[in-house]
N, C-alpha and C positions, 0 to 999 in steps of 0.2 A: 230877175228876168232881164233887166237892163245889162247887168254884168255879163250875162250869157251872150247877148246880142253883141257886145263889145268884144268878148272873147272870140266870137265867130268871125268878126270883122277882121281882128288881128291875125287870126289863123290864116283866113283867106288871103290877107295881104303879104304875109311871110311865106306862104306855100310856093308861089312861083320861083322864089329865090332858093328854096331848099330842094325843089323837085330836080333840077338838072344835075346838081353835084350828087344827090342821093342816087339817082339812076345810073350815073357814071360809076359810082363806087360799087354799087350793087352788081351791075352788068360786069365790070371788069373783075371783081372779086370772084363771082361765080364762074365767069369764063376762065379765069386763071386756074381755078381748082378743077374744073371739069376738063379742061384741055390737058392739064398736067396728069390727072388720074385716068381718065377715060380716053383722051386723045393721044396720049403717048408723047406729048411735047416735053422737051427738056426744060429745065429752069431757064436757060438762055433764050430758047425759042419763045417762051411765054413772058419774058421779062417786060416787054412793052405794056402788057396789061397791068403788071405791078407798078410801073411808072405812072400809069394813069390812075390806078387805084389809090396809090398813097399821095398823089399830088406832086410827085418829084418834078414834073414839067414846069411847076411854078417856082423852083428854086428853093433853097434852104429855108428862108423866111416864109415864102409863099406856102411851102408845104405845111409848116407848122399852123399857120393860119387856116388853111384848107381843112386840115384835119379838125382842128378846134371848132371852126364855124360848122363844119359837117355834123360833128357830134352834138353841138348845141342846137343846131337846127332840127336834128332828129329828136332830141329831148323836147324841144319846144312843140313840135308837132304831136308827139305822144301825149304830152301833158295837156295841151289845149284840146286835142281830139278826144282824150279820155274825159276831160271835164265836160265836153259838149255831150258826149254819150251819157254820162251820169245824170246831167241836167235833163236829157231826153227821158231817161228812165224814171227820174222823179216826177216829170210832168205826167208821164203815162200812169204811174202809180196813183198820183193825186187824181187823175181823171177817173180811174177805176173805183176809188173809195166812195164817192157818192153813188155810183151806179150799184155798188154792192149793197150800200145802206138802203137804197130805194127797193132793191130786190127783196132784201130781208124784211122790210116793213110791209110789203105787199103780201108776203106769206104769213105774217102775223107771228113770226118766230121771236120778235123783239118785245112782244108784250108779256107782262108777267103771267105765267101760267098758260099762255096761249101757244097756238101752233102745234099742238101736239095732240 
C-alpha cells in the first residue's frame, strides 16, 4: 500500500512536465494528418505542424532530447497509471471477497450437506 501511495505521488509530480509536450505532439500530429487528408493542405503548407510535432524548433540536439523525453514520459505515465489501476482492482477484489464469504455463510451453503 505504501508503494502504491509513493507511485501515485511520483505519477502526480511528473504529470505536469509530460502534459504540455504530449498535448503539443498529439495536437500537431493529428492536425497535420487531418489537414493534409481532409483539409487539402500540401506538405509545404502543413510543414509548421511537423516542425512543432517533431521538436525541430529546438535544434538538432534539442529535437533528439524532446523525442526521447516525450517517449519516456509517455511510457512512465502508462506504466505508473497502469500500476495504480491494477492496485485499485486488487483492492476492490479483496474487498469483495469477505462480502462474498459472508453472503455464502448466511445462506448455509458452506456447511457440509447444508444449503440444499
